[in-house]
DRENGUNU-899636 format. One record per residue (C-alpha): residue number from 0; residue in three letters; x negated, y negated, z. Coordinates in steps of 0.001 Angstrom, whole numbers, plus 500000, padded with zeros to 6 digits. Layout:
<pt resi="NUM" resn="ALA" X="X" Y="Y" Z="Z"/>
...
// end
This chain:
<pt resi="0" resn="UNK" X="373722" Y="127741" Z="685828"/>
<pt resi="1" resn="UNK" X="376151" Y="127233" Z="688695"/>
<pt resi="2" resn="UNK" X="378011" Y="130122" Z="690259"/>
<pt resi="3" resn="UNK" X="381597" Y="129795" Z="691471"/>
<pt resi="4" resn="UNK" X="383825" Y="132041" Z="693550"/>
<pt resi="5" resn="UNK" X="387597" Y="131563" Z="693322"/>
<pt resi="6" resn="UNK" X="389657" Y="133316" Z="695988"/>
<pt resi="7" resn="UNK" X="393398" Y="133457" Z="695361"/>
<pt resi="8" resn="UNK" X="394621" Y="133785" Z="691794"/>
<pt resi="9" resn="UNK" X="398070" Y="132237" Z="691995"/>
<pt resi="10" resn="UNK" X="398975" Y="129414" Z="689604"/>
<pt resi="11" resn="UNK" X="396394" Y="126910" Z="690842"/>
<pt resi="12" resn="UNK" X="393631" Y="129508" Z="690982"/>
<pt resi="13" resn="UNK" X="394382" Y="130522" Z="687390"/>
<pt resi="14" resn="UNK" X="394341" Y="126934" Z="686143"/>
<pt resi="15" resn="UNK" X="391108" Y="126165" Z="687989"/>
<pt resi="16" resn="UNK" X="389508" Y="129292" Z="686560"/>
<pt resi="17" resn="UNK" X="390558" Y="128426" Z="682996"/>
<pt resi="18" resn="UNK" X="388967" Y="124979" Z="683348"/>
<pt resi="19" resn="UNK" X="385735" Y="126300" Z="684872"/>
<pt resi="20" resn="UNK" X="385391" Y="128914" Z="682124"/>
<pt resi="21" resn="UNK" X="384889" Y="126062" Z="679649"/>
<pt resi="22" resn="UNK" X="381841" Y="124868" Z="681611"/>
<pt resi="23" resn="UNK" X="379977" Y="128119" Z="680824"/>
<pt resi="24" resn="UNK" X="379203" Y="128675" Z="684515"/>
<pt resi="25" resn="UNK" X="379252" Y="132078" Z="686195"/>
<pt resi="26" resn="UNK" X="382620" Y="132835" Z="687774"/>
<pt resi="27" resn="UNK" X="383798" Y="135509" Z="690173"/>
<pt resi="28" resn="UNK" X="387517" Y="135729" Z="690951"/>
<pt resi="29" resn="UNK" X="389085" Y="137607" Z="693851"/>
<pt resi="30" resn="UNK" X="392596" Y="138516" Z="694978"/>
<pt resi="31" resn="UNK" X="394172" Y="141369" Z="696908"/>
<pt resi="32" resn="UNK" X="396773" Y="141814" Z="694134"/>
<pt resi="33" resn="UNK" X="395157" Y="143467" Z="691065"/>
<pt resi="34" resn="UNK" X="397978" Y="142265" Z="688815"/>
<pt resi="35" resn="UNK" X="396825" Y="138666" Z="689330"/>
<pt resi="36" resn="UNK" X="393380" Y="139510" Z="687968"/>
<pt resi="37" resn="UNK" X="394354" Y="141435" Z="684847"/>
<pt resi="38" resn="UNK" X="394684" Y="138592" Z="682339"/>
<pt resi="39" resn="UNK" X="391291" Y="137130" Z="683308"/>
<pt resi="40" resn="UNK" X="389165" Y="140280" Z="683348"/>
<pt resi="41" resn="UNK" X="387872" Y="139683" Z="679827"/>
<pt resi="42" resn="UNK" X="386815" Y="136065" Z="680374"/>
<pt resi="43" resn="UNK" X="385179" Y="135977" Z="683832"/>
<pt resi="44" resn="UNK" X="381852" Y="137452" Z="684871"/>
<pt resi="45" resn="UNK" X="383205" Y="139417" Z="687829"/>
<pt resi="46" resn="UNK" X="386626" Y="140205" Z="689291"/>
<pt resi="47" resn="UNK" X="387123" Y="141720" Z="692739"/>
<pt resi="48" resn="UNK" X="390288" Y="143173" Z="694226"/>
<pt resi="49" resn="UNK" X="390233" Y="143028" Z="698009"/>
<pt resi="50" resn="UNK" X="391534" Y="141409" Z="701176"/>
<pt resi="51" resn="UNK" X="389394" Y="138304" Z="701568"/>
<pt resi="52" resn="UNK" X="390472" Y="137812" Z="705169"/>
<pt resi="53" resn="UNK" X="388136" Y="140741" Z="705888"/>
<pt resi="54" resn="UNK" X="384589" Y="139782" Z="706822"/>
<pt resi="55" resn="UNK" X="383326" Y="143066" Z="705392"/>
<pt resi="56" resn="UNK" X="384940" Y="142376" Z="702019"/>
<pt resi="57" resn="UNK" X="383583" Y="138827" Z="701800"/>
<pt resi="58" resn="UNK" X="380121" Y="139913" Z="702880"/>
<pt resi="59" resn="UNK" X="380021" Y="142357" Z="699958"/>
<pt resi="60" resn="UNK" X="380497" Y="139438" Z="697523"/>
<pt resi="61" resn="UNK" X="377131" Y="137847" Z="698362"/>
<pt resi="62" resn="UNK" X="378605" Y="134547" Z="699527"/>
<pt resi="63" resn="UNK" X="375279" Y="132614" Z="699866"/>
<pt resi="64" resn="UNK" X="374680" Y="133070" Z="696125"/>
<pt resi="65" resn="UNK" X="377612" Y="130842" Z="695120"/>
<pt resi="66" resn="UNK" X="377255" Y="127101" Z="694667"/>
<pt resi="67" resn="UNK" X="380936" Y="126545" Z="695480"/>
<pt resi="68" resn="UNK" X="383608" Y="128807" Z="696968"/>
<pt resi="69" resn="UNK" X="387201" Y="127794" Z="696199"/>
<pt resi="70" resn="UNK" X="389982" Y="129003" Z="698503"/>
<pt resi="71" resn="UNK" X="393207" Y="128798" Z="696481"/>
<pt resi="72" resn="UNK" X="395436" Y="131128" Z="698485"/>
<pt resi="73" resn="UNK" X="399053" Y="130096" Z="697937"/>
<pt resi="74" resn="UNK" X="401665" Y="129919" Z="700680"/>
<pt resi="75" resn="UNK" X="399571" Y="131508" Z="703429"/>
<pt resi="76" resn="UNK" X="397885" Y="128892" Z="705580"/>
<pt resi="77" resn="UNK" X="396635" Y="131437" Z="708117"/>
<pt resi="78" resn="UNK" X="394799" Y="133320" Z="705370"/>
<pt resi="79" resn="UNK" X="393306" Y="130088" Z="703978"/>
<pt resi="80" resn="UNK" X="392085" Y="129125" Z="707438"/>
<pt resi="81" resn="UNK" X="390577" Y="132532" Z="708115"/>
<pt resi="82" resn="UNK" X="388884" Y="132801" Z="704723"/>
<pt resi="83" resn="UNK" X="387433" Y="129275" Z="704918"/>
<pt resi="84" resn="UNK" X="385991" Y="129989" Z="708352"/>
<pt resi="85" resn="UNK" X="384506" Y="133331" Z="707314"/>
<pt resi="86" resn="UNK" X="382944" Y="131864" Z="704181"/>
<pt resi="87" resn="UNK" X="381080" Y="129256" Z="706197"/>
<pt resi="88" resn="UNK" X="379981" Y="131849" Z="708761"/>
<pt resi="89" resn="UNK" X="378635" Y="134000" Z="705923"/>
<pt resi="90" resn="UNK" X="376482" Y="131180" Z="704558"/>
<pt resi="91" resn="UNK" X="378657" Y="129499" Z="701929"/>
<pt resi="92" resn="UNK" X="376981" Y="126366" Z="700571"/>
<pt resi="93" resn="UNK" X="380239" Y="124551" Z="699896"/>
<pt resi="94" resn="UNK" X="383852" Y="125524" Z="700608"/>
<pt resi="95" resn="UNK" X="386719" Y="123738" Z="698842"/>
<pt resi="96" resn="UNK" X="390155" Y="124748" Z="700104"/>
<pt resi="97" resn="UNK" X="393663" Y="124082" Z="698808"/>
<pt resi="98" resn="UNK" X="396061" Y="122567" Z="701350"/>
<pt resi="99" resn="UNK" X="399689" Y="121472" Z="701300"/>
<pt resi="100" resn="UNK" X="399585" Y="118633" Z="703829"/>
<pt resi="101" resn="UNK" X="397371" Y="116524" Z="706075"/>
<pt resi="102" resn="UNK" X="397901" Y="118707" Z="709141"/>
<pt resi="103" resn="UNK" X="396641" Y="121772" Z="707288"/>
<pt resi="104" resn="UNK" X="393706" Y="119745" Z="705980"/>
<pt resi="105" resn="UNK" X="392701" Y="118702" Z="709499"/>
<pt resi="106" resn="UNK" X="392512" Y="122306" Z="710719"/>
<pt resi="107" resn="UNK" X="390766" Y="123522" Z="707567"/>
<pt resi="108" resn="UNK" X="388070" Y="120847" Z="707810"/>
<pt resi="109" resn="UNK" X="387438" Y="121878" Z="711407"/>
<pt resi="110" resn="UNK" X="387171" Y="125527" Z="710451"/>
<pt resi="111" resn="UNK" X="384852" Y="125908" Z="707487"/>
<pt resi="112" resn="UNK" X="386233" Y="123806" Z="704639"/>
<pt resi="113" resn="UNK" X="383917" Y="121076" Z="703345"/>
<pt resi="114" resn="UNK" X="386508" Y="119530" Z="701063"/>
<pt resi="115" resn="UNK" X="390296" Y="119679" Z="700699"/>
<pt resi="116" resn="UNK" X="392376" Y="119504" Z="697537"/>
<pt resi="117" resn="UNK" X="396102" Y="118699" Z="697366"/>
<pt resi="118" resn="UNK" X="397226" Y="119738" Z="693848"/>
<pt resi="119" resn="UNK" X="400949" Y="119085" Z="694296"/>
<pt resi="120" resn="UNK" X="400403" Y="115827" Z="696173"/>
<pt resi="121" resn="UNK" X="397894" Y="114534" Z="693603"/>
<pt resi="122" resn="UNK" X="400211" Y="115300" Z="690680"/>
<pt resi="123" resn="UNK" X="403191" Y="113675" Z="692405"/>
<pt resi="124" resn="UNK" X="401147" Y="110570" Z="693219"/>
<pt resi="125" resn="UNK" X="399943" Y="110195" Z="689623"/>
<pt resi="126" resn="UNK" X="403485" Y="110503" Z="688281"/>
<pt resi="127" resn="UNK" X="404846" Y="108025" Z="690831"/>
<pt resi="128" resn="UNK" X="402101" Y="105511" Z="690037"/>
<pt resi="129" resn="UNK" X="402564" Y="105837" Z="686283"/>
<pt resi="130" resn="UNK" X="406354" Y="105659" Z="686251"/>
<pt resi="131" resn="UNK" X="406651" Y="102795" Z="688743"/>
<pt resi="132" resn="UNK" X="404675" Y="100351" Z="686581"/>
<pt resi="133" resn="UNK" X="405056" Y="099953" Z="682816"/>
<pt resi="134" resn="UNK" X="401462" Y="098747" Z="682488"/>
<pt resi="135" resn="UNK" X="399918" Y="101809" Z="684143"/>
<pt resi="136" resn="UNK" X="399372" Y="104813" Z="681869"/>
<pt resi="137" resn="UNK" X="397441" Y="107008" Z="684293"/>
<pt resi="138" resn="UNK" X="395632" Y="106986" Z="687631"/>
<pt resi="139" resn="UNK" X="393011" Y="109220" Z="689228"/>
<pt resi="140" resn="UNK" X="392232" Y="108864" Z="692932"/>
<pt resi="141" resn="UNK" X="388546" Y="108485" Z="693817"/>
<pt resi="142" resn="UNK" X="388807" Y="108404" Z="697609"/>
<pt resi="143" resn="UNK" X="388150" Y="105624" Z="700148"/>
<pt resi="144" resn="UNK" X="391324" Y="103905" Z="698906"/>
<pt resi="145" resn="UNK" X="390005" Y="103461" Z="695345"/>
<pt resi="146" resn="UNK" X="391214" Y="104922" Z="692054"/>
<pt resi="147" resn="UNK" X="390643" Y="104681" Z="688305"/>
<pt resi="148" resn="UNK" X="393607" Y="103212" Z="686439"/>
<pt resi="149" resn="UNK" X="394369" Y="103099" Z="682734"/>
<pt resi="150" resn="UNK" X="396118" Y="099775" Z="682163"/>
<pt resi="151" resn="UNK" X="397552" Y="097681" Z="679366"/>
<pt resi="152" resn="UNK" X="396116" Y="094129" Z="679328"/>
<pt resi="153" resn="UNK" X="398488" Y="091174" Z="679764"/>
<pt resi="154" resn="UNK" X="399418" Y="089368" Z="676548"/>
<pt resi="155" resn="UNK" X="397966" Y="086137" Z="677917"/>
<pt resi="156" resn="UNK" X="394533" Y="087768" Z="677984"/>
<pt resi="157" resn="UNK" X="394453" Y="088568" Z="674267"/>
<pt resi="158" resn="UNK" X="391570" Y="086851" Z="672516"/>
<pt resi="159" resn="UNK" X="389897" Y="085938" Z="675805"/>
<pt resi="160" resn="UNK" X="386670" Y="087392" Z="677170"/>
<pt resi="161" resn="UNK" X="386081" Y="089037" Z="680522"/>
<pt resi="162" resn="UNK" X="383824" Y="086118" Z="681384"/>
<pt resi="163" resn="UNK" X="386474" Y="083521" Z="680520"/>
<pt resi="164" resn="UNK" X="389011" Y="085330" Z="682673"/>
<pt resi="165" resn="UNK" X="386530" Y="085666" Z="685551"/>
<pt resi="166" resn="UNK" X="388084" Y="089112" Z="685697"/>
<pt resi="167" resn="UNK" X="386275" Y="090825" Z="688552"/>
<pt resi="168" resn="UNK" X="386412" Y="087884" Z="690944"/>
<pt resi="169" resn="UNK" X="390011" Y="086939" Z="690165"/>
<pt resi="170" resn="UNK" X="391625" Y="090378" Z="690054"/>
<pt resi="171" resn="UNK" X="389210" Y="092384" Z="692263"/>
<pt resi="172" resn="UNK" X="389108" Y="095094" Z="689589"/>
<pt resi="173" resn="UNK" X="386056" Y="096471" Z="687778"/>
<pt resi="174" resn="UNK" X="386478" Y="097223" Z="684064"/>
<pt resi="175" resn="UNK" X="384528" Y="100416" Z="683370"/>
<pt resi="176" resn="UNK" X="385784" Y="101124" Z="679836"/>
<pt resi="177" resn="UNK" X="388052" Y="099918" Z="677052"/>
<pt resi="178" resn="UNK" X="389897" Y="102266" Z="674705"/>
<pt resi="179" resn="UNK" X="390983" Y="101359" Z="671185"/>
<pt resi="180" resn="UNK" X="391817" Y="103148" Z="667930"/>
<pt resi="181" resn="UNK" X="388101" Y="103593" Z="667158"/>
<pt resi="182" resn="UNK" X="387104" Y="105134" Z="670474"/>
<pt resi="183" resn="UNK" X="385951" Y="104067" Z="673925"/>
<pt resi="184" resn="UNK" X="383626" Y="101236" Z="674910"/>
<pt resi="185" resn="UNK" X="381839" Y="102097" Z="678159"/>
<pt resi="186" resn="UNK" X="381059" Y="099164" Z="680491"/>
<pt resi="187" resn="UNK" X="382130" Y="096400" Z="678085"/>
<pt resi="188" resn="UNK" X="379958" Y="093273" Z="678052"/>
<pt resi="189" resn="UNK" X="381169" Y="090019" Z="679587"/>
<pt resi="190" resn="UNK" X="381830" Y="088643" Z="676079"/>
<pt resi="191" resn="UNK" X="384273" Y="091467" Z="675254"/>
<pt resi="192" resn="UNK" X="387602" Y="090049" Z="673984"/>
<pt resi="193" resn="UNK" X="390912" Y="091762" Z="674702"/>
<pt resi="194" resn="UNK" X="392771" Y="092805" Z="671556"/>
<pt resi="195" resn="UNK" X="396349" Y="094038" Z="670922"/>
<pt resi="196" resn="UNK" X="396748" Y="097781" Z="671475"/>
<pt resi="197" resn="UNK" X="393682" Y="098121" Z="673681"/>
<pt resi="198" resn="UNK" X="393811" Y="099950" Z="677000"/>
<pt resi="199" resn="UNK" X="391329" Y="099400" Z="679789"/>
<pt resi="200" resn="UNK" X="390046" Y="101672" Z="682529"/>
<pt resi="201" resn="UNK" X="389522" Y="099853" Z="685800"/>
<pt resi="202" resn="UNK" X="388373" Y="100824" Z="689285"/>
<pt resi="203" resn="UNK" X="390249" Y="099212" Z="692129"/>
<pt resi="204" resn="UNK" X="392535" Y="099511" Z="695117"/>
<pt resi="205" resn="UNK" X="396293" Y="100127" Z="694764"/>
<pt resi="206" resn="UNK" X="397205" Y="096764" Z="696301"/>
<pt resi="207" resn="UNK" X="395011" Y="094880" Z="693812"/>
<pt resi="208" resn="UNK" X="396481" Y="096791" Z="690881"/>
<pt resi="209" resn="UNK" X="399980" Y="096010" Z="692180"/>
<pt resi="210" resn="UNK" X="399179" Y="092271" Z="692187"/>
<pt resi="211" resn="UNK" X="397724" Y="092611" Z="688698"/>
// end
């Protein structure tokens, strides 16, 4: 069973914790404000109230025992930087830190963070992508300029197979699943025919989806 440490229980920290609870992993939460811990005391394994910019405080948590340490401190970049650095010095296996912009990310990656998350930026990008194209229902960034998109097939494709359309070569998109009223078809075969009301999940680059 994996063990997670979440430092900083503002809005993002709370949401992350609520999602991780469902995975049945062991979770410790920490914040210097006890009021931010109260509503989670009954559902997490351990809750600690303390100043996590203190090496002594972090050392008492047994940092090497955690599979991932999340730094979700809101609105205090200096604290995020200090905590990320201390975690790595204390033997953290993996440090994932919340950042607001690319400049913060650069400094965090140089000072202890293994991975950066941009919650506000990611949400804004998904909304912009979805609302700017009537055929895009959702998008999740994968990194290296690729993302997963949920798309509506063109009407001219209906009744035609992936093979007939030469889909991957022509559109430079990989169909990984198709969703219909009955459920989801994972990795549809080349003889799959597009039907009205179906949605498809594809992996591709933004510029290829735009041409699509």
